[in-house]
A tleap script that builds the chain and sets N, CA, C and O, in Angstrom:
source leaprc.protein.ff14SB
mol = sequence {
  NMET ILE GLU ASN ILE VAL ILE ASN GLY VAL
  HIE LEU ASP VAL ASP GLU ASP LEU THR LYS
  TYR VAL ILE LYS LYS ILE ALA GLY LEU ASP
  LYS TYR MET SER LYS HIE VAL LYS GLU SER
  ALA HIE ALA GLU VAL TRP LEU LYS GLU SER
  LYS ALA LYS ASP LYS ARG LYS LEU THR CYS
  GLU VAL LYS MET THR LEU PRO LYS GLU VAL
  LEU MET THR SER GLU THR THR LEU ASN ILE
  TYR ALA ALA ILE ASP ILE VAL GLU THR LYS
  LEU LYS ASN GLN ILE MET LYS TYR LYS GLY
  LEU HIE SER THR SER ARG ILE ARG HIE SER
  LEU ASN LEU LEU LYS LYS LYS GLN ASN CILE
}
set mol.1.N position { 3.269 -19.783 16.677 }
set mol.1.CA position { 4.031 -20.226 15.529 }
set mol.1.C position { 3.287 -19.892 14.243 }
set mol.1.O position { 2.057 -19.871 14.199 }
set mol.2.N position { 4.049 -19.638 13.222 }
set mol.2.CA position { 3.459 -19.400 11.911 }
set mol.2.C position { 2.923 -20.745 11.416 }
set mol.2.O position { 3.682 -21.696 11.230 }
set mol.3.N position { 1.625 -20.809 11.210 }
set mol.3.CA position { 0.972 -22.073 10.848 }
set mol.3.C position { 1.145 -22.427 9.371 }
set mol.3.O position { 1.286 -23.601 9.029 }
set mol.4.N position { 1.135 -21.427 8.502 }
set mol.4.CA position { 1.141 -21.679 7.060 }
set mol.4.C position { 2.562 -21.612 6.505 }
set mol.4.O position { 3.029 -20.546 6.106 }
set mol.5.N position { 3.235 -22.739 6.483 }
set mol.5.CA position { 4.582 -22.814 5.914 }
set mol.5.C position { 4.584 -23.903 4.854 }
set mol.5.O position { 4.241 -25.052 5.132 }
set mol.6.N position { 4.966 -23.541 3.651 }
set mol.6.CA position { 5.058 -24.486 2.541 }
set mol.6.C position { 6.538 -24.646 2.203 }
set mol.6.O position { 7.231 -23.661 1.951 }
set mol.7.N position { 7.020 -25.886 2.197 }
set mol.7.CA position { 8.431 -26.160 1.915 }
set mol.7.C position { 8.528 -26.927 0.613 }
set mol.7.O position { 7.919 -27.985 0.456 }
set mol.8.N position { 9.307 -26.382 -0.333 }
set mol.8.CA position { 9.495 -26.992 -1.638 }
set mol.8.C position { 10.973 -27.285 -1.851 }
set mol.8.O position { 11.823 -26.479 -1.474 }
set mol.9.N position { 11.284 -28.412 -2.442 }
set mol.9.CA position { 12.658 -28.747 -2.794 }
set mol.9.C position { 12.825 -28.734 -4.303 }
set mol.9.O position { 12.041 -29.351 -5.023 }
set mol.10.N position { 13.844 -28.035 -4.783 }
set mol.10.CA position { 14.128 -27.981 -6.214 }
set mol.10.C position { 15.479 -28.662 -6.422 }
set mol.10.O position { 16.508 -28.141 -5.993 }
set mol.11.N position { 15.481 -29.805 -7.067 }
set mol.11.CA position { 16.673 -30.634 -7.281 }
set mol.11.C position { 17.304 -31.041 -5.951 }
set mol.11.O position { 18.510 -31.277 -5.878 }
set mol.12.N position { 16.491 -31.122 -4.909 }
set mol.12.CA position { 16.969 -31.467 -3.575 }
set mol.12.C position { 15.887 -32.258 -2.865 }
set mol.12.O position { 14.721 -31.863 -2.861 }
set mol.13.N position { 16.270 -33.362 -2.271 }
set mol.13.CA position { 15.320 -34.150 -1.489 }
set mol.13.C position { 15.191 -33.530 -0.106 }
set mol.13.O position { 16.178 -33.402 0.619 }
set mol.14.N position { 13.985 -33.152 0.252 }
set mol.14.CA position { 13.726 -32.542 1.555 }
set mol.14.C position { 13.270 -33.651 2.493 }
set mol.14.O position { 12.135 -34.122 2.413 }
set mol.15.N position { 14.168 -34.062 3.381 }
set mol.15.CA position { 13.831 -35.146 4.307 }
set mol.15.C position { 13.157 -34.587 5.559 }
set mol.15.O position { 12.969 -33.378 5.692 }
set mol.16.N position { 12.805 -35.473 6.455 }
set mol.16.CA position { 12.059 -35.086 7.659 }
set mol.16.C position { 12.881 -34.172 8.576 }
set mol.16.O position { 12.344 -33.221 9.144 }
set mol.17.N position { 14.176 -34.458 8.719 }
set mol.17.CA position { 15.031 -33.630 9.574 }
set mol.17.C position { 15.138 -32.204 9.040 }
set mol.17.O position { 15.076 -31.242 9.806 }
set mol.18.N position { 15.298 -32.076 7.738 }
set mol.18.CA position { 15.396 -30.757 7.118 }
set mol.18.C position { 14.076 -30.000 7.255 }
set mol.18.O position { 14.074 -28.796 7.510 }
set mol.19.N position { 12.967 -30.694 7.089 }
set mol.19.CA position { 11.651 -30.080 7.250 }
set mol.19.C position { 11.462 -29.564 8.674 }
set mol.19.O position { 10.996 -28.443 8.875 }
set mol.20.N position { 11.820 -30.375 9.651 }
set mol.20.CA position { 11.700 -29.948 11.049 }
set mol.20.C position { 12.572 -28.732 11.343 }
set mol.20.O position { 12.161 -27.822 12.064 }
set mol.21.N position { 13.778 -28.724 10.779 }
set mol.21.CA position { 14.698 -27.604 10.996 }
set mol.21.C position { 14.142 -26.312 10.411 }
set mol.21.O position { 14.193 -25.261 11.050 }
set mol.22.N position { 13.611 -26.396 9.192 }
set mol.22.CA position { 13.031 -25.210 8.549 }
set mol.22.C position { 11.837 -24.701 9.347 }
set mol.22.O position { 11.706 -23.496 9.564 }
set mol.23.N position { 10.975 -25.598 9.781 }
set mol.23.CA position { 9.796 -25.197 10.553 }
set mol.23.C position { 10.221 -24.550 11.870 }
set mol.23.O position { 9.652 -23.539 12.283 }
set mol.24.N position { 11.219 -25.135 12.525 }
set mol.24.CA position { 11.707 -24.578 13.792 }
set mol.24.C position { 12.231 -23.155 13.594 }
set mol.24.O position { 11.925 -22.267 14.390 }
set mol.25.N position { 13.012 -22.936 12.550 }
set mol.25.CA position { 13.634 -21.630 12.320 }
set mol.25.C position { 12.632 -20.593 11.811 }
set mol.25.O position { 12.582 -19.480 12.334 }
set mol.26.N position { 11.845 -20.938 10.812 }
set mol.26.CA position { 10.938 -19.958 10.192 }
set mol.26.C position { 9.725 -19.716 11.071 }
set mol.26.O position { 9.306 -18.570 11.232 }
set mol.27.N position { 9.151 -20.765 11.643 }
set mol.27.CA position { 7.984 -20.591 12.509 }
set mol.27.C position { 8.352 -19.851 13.791 }
set mol.27.O position { 7.500 -19.204 14.400 }
set mol.28.N position { 9.602 -19.941 14.199 }
set mol.28.CA position { 10.052 -19.250 15.399 }
set mol.28.C position { 10.127 -17.742 15.246 }
set mol.28.O position { 10.274 -17.025 16.235 }
set mol.29.N position { 10.028 -17.258 14.025 }
set mol.29.CA position { 10.078 -15.812 13.788 }
set mol.29.C position { 8.807 -15.097 14.263 }
set mol.29.O position { 8.771 -13.867 14.306 }
set mol.30.N position { 7.772 -15.856 14.618 }
set mol.30.CA position { 6.519 -15.239 15.038 }
set mol.30.C position { 6.669 -14.454 16.335 }
set mol.30.O position { 5.837 -13.594 16.622 }
set mol.31.N position { 7.696 -14.720 17.120 }
set mol.31.CA position { 7.862 -13.988 18.375 }
set mol.31.C position { 8.211 -12.518 18.136 }
set mol.31.O position { 8.154 -11.710 19.064 }
set mol.32.N position { 8.566 -12.169 16.913 }
set mol.32.CA position { 8.860 -10.782 16.571 }
set mol.32.C position { 7.660 -10.081 15.937 }
set mol.32.O position { 7.758 -8.917 15.546 }
set mol.33.N position { 6.534 -10.778 15.833 }
set mol.33.CA position { 5.345 -10.231 15.176 }
set mol.33.C position { 4.247 -9.941 16.188 }
set mol.33.O position { 4.184 -10.547 17.258 }
set mol.34.N position { 3.387 -9.001 15.825 }
set mol.34.CA position { 2.222 -8.741 16.662 }
set mol.34.C position { 1.175 -9.823 16.424 }
set mol.34.O position { 1.299 -10.613 15.488 }
set mol.35.N position { 0.154 -9.861 17.258 }
set mol.35.CA position { -0.831 -10.945 17.217 }
set mol.35.C position { -1.572 -11.016 15.877 }
set mol.35.O position { -1.726 -12.097 15.309 }
set mol.36.N position { -2.029 -9.863 15.373 }
set mol.36.CA position { -2.801 -9.915 14.125 }
set mol.36.C position { -1.924 -10.274 12.926 }
set mol.36.O position { -2.420 -10.837 11.949 }
set mol.37.N position { -0.642 -9.960 12.985 }
set mol.37.CA position { 0.268 -10.334 11.903 }
set mol.37.C position { 0.542 -11.841 11.945 }
set mol.37.O position { 0.605 -12.490 10.900 }
set mol.38.N position { 0.705 -12.400 13.153 }
set mol.38.CA position { 0.932 -13.845 13.302 }
set mol.38.C position { -0.194 -14.654 12.681 }
set mol.38.O position { 0.044 -15.670 12.029 }
set mol.39.N position { -1.425 -14.194 12.889 }
set mol.39.CA position { -2.592 -14.940 12.417 }
set mol.39.C position { -2.682 -15.006 10.898 }
set mol.39.O position { -3.204 -15.977 10.349 }
set mol.40.N position { -2.176 -13.979 10.215 }
set mol.40.CA position { -2.313 -13.963 8.757 }
set mol.40.C position { -0.990 -14.188 8.025 }
set mol.40.O position { -0.957 -14.106 6.797 }
set mol.41.N position { 0.094 -14.467 8.737 }
set mol.41.CA position { 1.392 -14.680 8.096 }
set mol.41.C position { 1.409 -16.013 7.342 }
set mol.41.O position { 0.832 -17.007 7.784 }
set mol.42.N position { 2.079 -16.002 6.207 }
set mol.42.CA position { 2.216 -17.193 5.361 }
set mol.42.C position { 3.636 -17.200 4.806 }
set mol.42.O position { 4.121 -16.172 4.333 }
set mol.43.N position { 4.301 -18.341 4.859 }
set mol.43.CA position { 5.678 -18.438 4.367 }
set mol.43.C position { 5.809 -19.554 3.349 }
set mol.43.O position { 5.253 -20.640 3.516 }
set mol.44.N position { 6.554 -19.269 2.290 }
set mol.44.CA position { 6.896 -20.258 1.282 }
set mol.44.C position { 8.412 -20.380 1.263 }
set mol.44.O position { 9.116 -19.379 1.126 }
set mol.45.N position { 8.915 -21.601 1.399 }
set mol.45.CA position { 10.354 -21.846 1.461 }
set mol.45.C position { 10.749 -22.724 0.284 }
set mol.45.O position { 10.145 -23.771 0.049 }
set mol.46.N position { 11.771 -22.290 -0.457 }
set mol.46.CA position { 12.324 -23.082 -1.551 }
set mol.46.C position { 13.753 -23.439 -1.195 }
set mol.46.O position { 14.575 -22.561 -0.933 }
set mol.47.N position { 14.044 -24.722 -1.187 }
set mol.47.CA position { 15.394 -25.215 -0.959 }
set mol.47.C position { 15.901 -25.763 -2.280 }
set mol.47.O position { 15.334 -26.710 -2.825 }
set mol.48.N position { 16.976 -25.162 -2.798 }
set mol.48.CA position { 17.453 -25.497 -4.143 }
set mol.48.C position { 18.888 -25.982 -4.102 }
set mol.48.O position { 19.693 -25.553 -3.275 }
set mol.49.N position { 19.181 -26.885 -5.017 }
set mol.49.CA position { 20.552 -27.353 -5.199 }
set mol.49.C position { 20.945 -27.104 -6.651 }
set mol.49.O position { 20.188 -27.398 -7.576 }
set mol.50.N position { 22.144 -26.557 -6.830 }
set mol.50.CA position { 22.636 -26.346 -8.185 }
set mol.50.C position { 24.120 -26.698 -8.224 }
set mol.50.O position { 24.826 -26.608 -7.220 }
set mol.51.N position { 24.564 -27.092 -9.389 }
set mol.51.CA position { 25.973 -27.427 -9.571 }
set mol.51.C position { 26.513 -26.575 -10.702 }
set mol.51.O position { 25.946 -26.522 -11.794 }
set mol.52.N position { 27.630 -25.905 -10.412 }
set mol.52.CA position { 28.285 -25.095 -11.423 }
set mol.52.C position { 29.789 -25.321 -11.313 }
set mol.52.O position { 30.386 -25.082 -10.263 }
set mol.53.N position { 30.384 -25.774 -12.382 }
set mol.53.CA position { 31.819 -26.023 -12.428 }
set mol.53.C position { 32.273 -26.918 -11.278 }
set mol.53.O position { 33.216 -26.593 -10.555 }
set mol.54.N position { 31.604 -28.020 -11.125 }
set mol.54.CA position { 31.921 -29.026 -10.099 }
set mol.54.C position { 31.778 -28.518 -8.664 }
set mol.54.O position { 32.312 -29.119 -7.732 }
set mol.55.N position { 31.058 -27.415 -8.492 }
set mol.55.CA position { 30.792 -26.913 -7.146 }
set mol.55.C position { 29.308 -27.042 -6.862 }
set mol.55.O position { 28.466 -26.674 -7.681 }
set mol.56.N position { 29.009 -27.564 -5.704 }
set mol.56.CA position { 27.617 -27.742 -5.281 }
set mol.56.C position { 27.204 -26.517 -4.481 }
set mol.56.O position { 27.841 -26.182 -3.482 }
set mol.57.N position { 26.155 -25.859 -4.907 }
set mol.57.CA position { 25.645 -24.684 -4.210 }
set mol.57.C position { 24.223 -24.966 -3.741 }
set mol.57.O position { 23.398 -25.482 -4.496 }
set mol.58.N position { 23.952 -24.627 -2.504 }
set mol.58.CA position { 22.633 -24.834 -1.930 }
set mol.58.C position { 22.036 -23.483 -1.582 }
set mol.58.O position { 22.689 -22.640 -0.967 }
set mol.59.N position { 20.790 -23.287 -1.981 }
set mol.59.CA position { 20.121 -22.003 -1.800 }
set mol.59.C position { 18.846 -22.191 -1.007 }
set mol.59.O position { 18.100 -23.149 -1.209 }
set mol.60.N position { 18.614 -21.261 -0.105 }
set mol.60.CA position { 17.355 -21.200 0.636 }
set mol.60.C position { 16.708 -19.865 0.307 }
set mol.60.O position { 17.295 -18.809 0.544 }
set mol.61.N position { 15.508 -19.910 -0.234 }
set mol.61.CA position { 14.737 -18.704 -0.536 }
set mol.61.C position { 13.442 -18.746 0.258 }
set mol.61.O position { 12.789 -19.786 0.346 }
set mol.62.N position { 13.078 -17.606 0.836 }
set mol.62.CA position { 11.845 -17.529 1.612 }
set mol.62.C position { 11.054 -16.314 1.166 }
set mol.62.O position { 11.591 -15.217 1.015 }
set mol.63.N position { 9.767 -16.538 0.959 }
set mol.63.CA position { 8.819 -15.461 0.663 }
set mol.63.C position { 7.788 -15.494 1.781 }
set mol.63.O position { 7.033 -16.457 1.917 }
set mol.64.N position { 7.763 -14.434 2.579 }
set mol.64.CA position { 6.838 -14.358 3.701 }
set mol.64.C position { 5.812 -13.268 3.418 }
set mol.64.O position { 6.158 -12.101 3.231 }
set mol.65.N position { 4.550 -13.668 3.390 }
set mol.65.CA position { 3.465 -12.740 3.113 }
set mol.65.C position { 2.863 -12.278 4.437 }
set mol.65.O position { 2.372 -13.076 5.236 }
set mol.66.N position { 2.918 -10.963 4.640 }
set mol.66.CA position { 2.357 -10.324 5.828 }
set mol.66.C position { 1.319 -9.306 5.372 }
set mol.66.O position { 1.293 -8.947 4.195 }
set mol.67.N position { 0.469 -8.835 6.270 }
set mol.67.CA position { -0.484 -7.795 5.861 }
set mol.67.C position { 0.253 -6.553 5.358 }
set mol.67.O position { 1.143 -6.039 6.035 }
set mol.68.N position { -0.112 -6.081 4.195 }
set mol.68.CA position { 0.418 -4.876 3.565 }
set mol.68.C position { 1.824 -5.008 2.996 }
set mol.68.O position { 2.341 -4.039 2.441 }
set mol.69.N position { 2.465 -6.176 3.114 }
set mol.69.CA position { 3.836 -6.297 2.620 }
set mol.69.C position { 4.229 -7.753 2.404 }
set mol.69.O position { 3.686 -8.659 3.036 }
set mol.70.N position { 5.181 -7.961 1.500 }
set mol.70.CA position { 5.747 -9.286 1.249 }
set mol.70.C position { 7.256 -9.184 1.471 }
set mol.70.O position { 7.926 -8.350 0.861 }
set mol.71.N position { 7.781 -10.033 2.341 }
set mol.71.CA position { 9.210 -10.049 2.623 }
set mol.71.C position { 9.839 -11.205 1.875 }
set mol.71.O position { 9.335 -12.327 1.922 }
set mol.72.N position { 10.946 -10.938 1.180 }
set mol.72.CA position { 11.643 -11.984 0.442 }
set mol.72.C position { 13.128 -11.907 0.745 }
set mol.72.O position { 13.699 -10.823 0.863 }
set mol.73.N position { 13.737 -13.066 0.867 }
set mol.73.CA position { 15.177 -13.128 1.060 }
set mol.73.C position { 15.696 -14.479 0.588 }
set mol.73.O position { 14.957 -15.462 0.540 }
set mol.74.N position { 16.965 -14.511 0.244 }
set mol.74.CA position { 17.583 -15.772 -0.162 }
set mol.74.C position { 19.060 -15.748 0.205 }
set mol.74.O position { 19.664 -14.693 0.397 }
set mol.75.N position { 19.614 -16.943 0.294 }
set mol.75.CA position { 21.035 -17.082 0.614 }
set mol.75.C position { 21.552 -18.367 -0.027 }
set mol.75.O position { 20.870 -19.392 -0.027 }
set mol.76.N position { 22.766 -18.300 -0.572 }
set mol.76.CA position { 23.404 -19.444 -1.199 }
set mol.76.C position { 24.704 -19.751 -0.456 }
set mol.76.O position { 25.557 -18.878 -0.298 }
set mol.77.N position { 24.849 -20.984 -0.007 }
set mol.77.CA position { 26.060 -21.425 0.681 }
set mol.77.C position { 26.385 -22.857 0.268 }
set mol.77.O position { 25.732 -23.428 -0.605 }
set mol.78.N position { 27.391 -23.420 0.902 }
set mol.78.CA position { 27.761 -24.814 0.647 }
set mol.78.C position { 26.999 -25.775 1.544 }
set mol.78.O position { 27.024 -26.985 1.319 }
set mol.79.N position { 26.319 -25.247 2.564 }
set mol.79.CA position { 25.581 -26.061 3.529 }
set mol.79.C position { 24.161 -25.516 3.634 }
set mol.79.O position { 23.984 -24.324 3.889 }
set mol.80.N position { 23.157 -26.348 3.447 }
set mol.80.CA position { 21.765 -25.887 3.447 }
set mol.80.C position { 21.343 -25.389 4.824 }
set mol.80.O position { 20.543 -24.459 4.929 }
set mol.81.N position { 21.873 -25.999 5.880 }
set mol.81.CA position { 21.514 -25.572 7.230 }
set mol.81.C position { 22.060 -24.164 7.523 }
set mol.81.O position { 21.401 -23.365 8.188 }
set mol.82.N position { 23.251 -23.874 7.028 }
set mol.82.CA position { 23.822 -22.530 7.186 }
set mol.82.C position { 22.995 -21.508 6.404 }
set mol.82.O position { 22.773 -20.393 6.875 }
set mol.83.N position { 22.548 -21.887 5.222 }
set mol.83.CA position { 21.720 -20.987 4.421 }
set mol.83.C position { 20.412 -20.679 5.140 }
set mol.83.O position { 19.945 -19.540 5.121 }
set mol.84.N position { 19.825 -21.682 5.768 }
set mol.84.CA position { 18.573 -21.479 6.512 }
set mol.84.C position { 18.805 -20.546 7.687 }
set mol.84.O position { 17.978 -19.676 7.958 }
set mol.85.N position { 19.924 -20.714 8.392 }
set mol.85.CA position { 20.244 -19.842 9.522 }
set mol.85.C position { 20.415 -18.387 9.086 }
set mol.85.O position { 19.924 -17.475 9.751 }
set mol.86.N position { 21.101 -18.175 7.985 }
set mol.86.CA position { 21.329 -16.813 7.492 }
set mol.86.C position { 20.024 -16.186 7.037 }
set mol.86.O position { 19.782 -15.008 7.300 }
set mol.87.N position { 19.177 -16.954 6.359 }
set mol.87.CA position { 17.877 -16.456 5.919 }
set mol.87.C position { 17.018 -16.089 7.125 }
set mol.87.O position { 16.300 -15.089 7.102 }
set mol.88.N position { 17.094 -16.898 8.175 }
set mol.88.CA position { 16.334 -16.599 9.394 }
set mol.88.C position { 16.751 -15.237 9.971 }
set mol.88.O position { 15.898 -14.442 10.364 }
set mol.89.N position { 18.050 -14.974 10.021 }
set mol.89.CA position { 18.554 -13.706 10.539 }
set mol.89.C position { 18.104 -12.536 9.666 }
set mol.89.O position { 17.698 -11.493 10.178 }
set mol.90.N position { 18.177 -12.712 8.348 }
set mol.90.CA position { 17.739 -11.654 7.434 }
set mol.90.C position { 16.245 -11.366 7.605 }
set mol.90.O position { 15.828 -10.208 7.641 }
set mol.91.N position { 15.455 -12.420 7.709 }
set mol.91.CA position { 14.011 -12.239 7.893 }
set mol.91.C position { 13.697 -11.580 9.231 }
set mol.91.O position { 12.790 -10.753 9.316 }
set mol.92.N position { 14.427 -11.933 10.259 }
set mol.92.CA position { 14.232 -11.313 11.569 }
set mol.92.C position { 14.428 -9.806 11.466 }
set mol.92.O position { 13.630 -9.037 12.002 }
set mol.93.N position { 15.489 -9.380 10.778 }
set mol.93.CA position { 15.743 -7.948 10.606 }
set mol.93.C position { 14.636 -7.277 9.794 }
set mol.93.O position { 14.216 -6.164 10.110 }
set mol.94.N position { 14.168 -7.954 8.754 }
set mol.94.CA position { 13.090 -7.388 7.936 }
set mol.94.C position { 11.791 -7.291 8.732 }
set mol.94.O position { 11.046 -6.323 8.578 }
set mol.95.N position { 11.512 -8.273 9.576 }
set mol.95.CA position { 10.298 -8.247 10.400 }
set mol.95.C position { 10.366 -7.121 11.417 }
set mol.95.O position { 9.366 -6.447 11.667 }
set mol.96.N position { 11.533 -6.913 12.004 }
set mol.96.CA position { 11.690 -5.820 12.966 }
set mol.96.C position { 11.455 -4.468 12.281 }
set mol.96.O position { 10.830 -3.576 12.854 }
set mol.97.N position { 11.954 -4.330 11.066 }
set mol.97.CA position { 11.735 -3.099 10.304 }
set mol.97.C position { 10.247 -2.940 9.967 }
set mol.97.O position { 9.688 -1.851 10.092 }
set mol.98.N position { 9.621 -4.029 9.542 }
set mol.98.CA position { 8.188 -4.025 9.237 }
set mol.98.C position { 7.384 -3.626 10.461 }
set mol.98.O position { 6.455 -2.824 10.368 }
set mol.99.N position { 7.740 -4.182 11.601 }
set mol.99.CA position { 7.027 -3.897 12.845 }
set mol.99.C position { 7.152 -2.418 13.205 }
set mol.99.O position { 6.192 -1.802 13.666 }
set mol.100.N position { 8.335 -1.857 12.992 }
set mol.100.CA position { 8.531 -0.437 13.262 }
set mol.100.C position { 7.704 0.452 12.343 }
set mol.100.O position { 7.213 1.500 12.762 }
set mol.101.N position { 7.553 0.038 11.105 }
set mol.101.CA position { 6.793 0.841 10.138 }
set mol.101.C position { 5.287 0.715 10.314 }
set mol.101.O position { 4.552 1.670 10.061 }
set mol.102.N position { 4.826 -0.443 10.741 }
set mol.102.CA position { 3.387 -0.715 10.775 }
set mol.102.C position { 2.806 -0.855 12.178 }
set mol.102.O position { 1.657 -1.270 12.330 }
set mol.103.N position { 3.569 -0.521 13.187 }
set mol.103.CA position { 3.043 -0.684 14.543 }
set mol.103.C position { 2.029 0.406 14.860 }
set mol.103.O position { 2.143 1.530 14.371 }
set mol.104.N position { 1.052 0.074 15.670 }
set mol.104.CA position { 0.002 1.032 16.011 }
set mol.104.C position { 0.520 2.124 16.930 }
set mol.104.O position { 0.001 3.240 16.895 }
set mol.105.N position { 1.527 1.844 17.752 }
set mol.105.CA position { 2.056 2.881 18.635 }
set mol.105.C position { 2.719 3.991 17.825 }
set mol.105.O position { 2.646 5.161 18.200 }
set mol.106.N position { 3.364 3.632 16.716 }
set mol.106.CA position { 3.981 4.643 15.858 }
set mol.106.C position { 2.899 5.499 15.209 }
set mol.106.O position { 3.059 6.713 15.080 }
set mol.107.N position { 1.810 4.876 14.805 }
set mol.107.CA position { 0.720 5.622 14.184 }
set mol.107.C position { 0.094 6.564 15.203 }
set mol.107.O position { -0.185 7.722 14.891 }
set mol.108.N position { -0.126 6.079 16.405 }
set mol.108.CA position { -0.687 6.934 17.461 }
set mol.108.C position { 0.234 8.096 17.764 }
set mol.108.O position { -0.229 9.221 17.955 }
set mol.109.N position { 1.531 7.841 17.810 }
set mol.109.CA position { 2.493 8.894 18.078 }
set mol.109.C position { 2.442 9.958 16.974 }
set mol.109.O position { 2.484 11.156 17.257 }
set mol.110.N position { 2.350 9.514 15.719 }
set mol.110.CA position { 2.266 10.458 14.593 }
set mol.110.C position { 0.984 11.276 14.668 }
set mol.110.O position { 0.998 12.476 14.395 }
set mol.111.N position { -0.122 10.639 15.037 }
set mol.111.CA position { -1.383 11.365 15.162 }
set mol.111.C position { -1.323 12.394 16.282 }
set mol.111.O position { -1.853 13.496 16.142 }
set mol.112.N position { -0.684 12.042 17.388 }
set mol.112.CA position { -0.538 12.994 18.490 }
set mol.112.C position { 0.302 14.189 18.079 }
set mol.112.O position { 0.007 15.318 18.471 }
set mol.113.N position { 1.346 13.956 17.294 }
set mol.113.CA position { 2.176 15.072 16.811 }
set mol.113.C position { 1.375 15.983 15.885 }
set mol.113.O position { 1.511 17.205 15.948 }
set mol.114.N position { 0.546 15.398 15.030 }
set mol.114.CA position { -0.289 16.204 14.140 }
set mol.114.C position { -1.289 17.045 14.917 }
set mol.114.O position { -1.514 18.210 14.589 }
set mol.115.N position { -1.884 16.459 15.938 }
set mol.115.CA position { -2.851 17.191 16.764 }
set mol.115.C position { -2.165 18.364 17.471 }
set mol.115.O position { -2.740 19.448 17.562 }
set mol.116.N position { -0.955 18.161 17.966 }
set mol.116.CA position { -0.231 19.228 18.628 }
set mol.116.C position { 0.094 20.359 17.660 }
set mol.116.O position { -0.001 21.532 18.021 }
set mol.117.N position { 0.477 20.015 16.434 }
set mol.117.CA position { 0.798 21.027 15.436 }
set mol.117.C position { -0.446 21.824 15.061 }
set mol.117.O position { -0.354 23.029 14.829 }
set mol.118.N position { -1.601 21.177 14.999 }
set mol.118.CA position { -2.823 21.856 14.632 }
set mol.118.C position { -3.282 22.800 15.729 }
set mol.118.O position { -3.899 23.823 15.433 }
set mol.119.N position { -3.000 22.489 16.981 }
set mol.119.CA position { -3.406 23.330 18.100 }
set mol.119.C position { -2.511 24.566 18.229 }
set mol.119.O position { -2.912 25.540 18.865 }
set mol.120.N position { -1.340 24.551 17.656 }
set mol.120.CA position { -0.419 25.684 17.771 }
set mol.120.C position { -0.812 26.779 16.840 }
set mol.120.O position { -0.152 27.818 16.795 }
savepdb mol mol.pdb
quit
């Protein structure tokens, strides 16, 4: 699990149930990360409430710091739990992309291709 998660509420009271839900969803993203990325991952979560024209909007923003990159995403809905779920899905996709770009097997494969080209 991602150990370093900071949860902030802006114009919103973050109760124990909401905190547990955020930790469950965001910390669960570690299964898509390699071991060294898990150890240094840090997440900051902002849960915001705003009112515009008698409509209540709830926003979940997450900034996840990984080695060599920072992933950020946000979502605004009428339900904070739905916003957290959507942010989790977006972060999962970003982590998968990050893993593809920074994985050691991809680097090894690129090095092998370079060696083959040099031998020709």
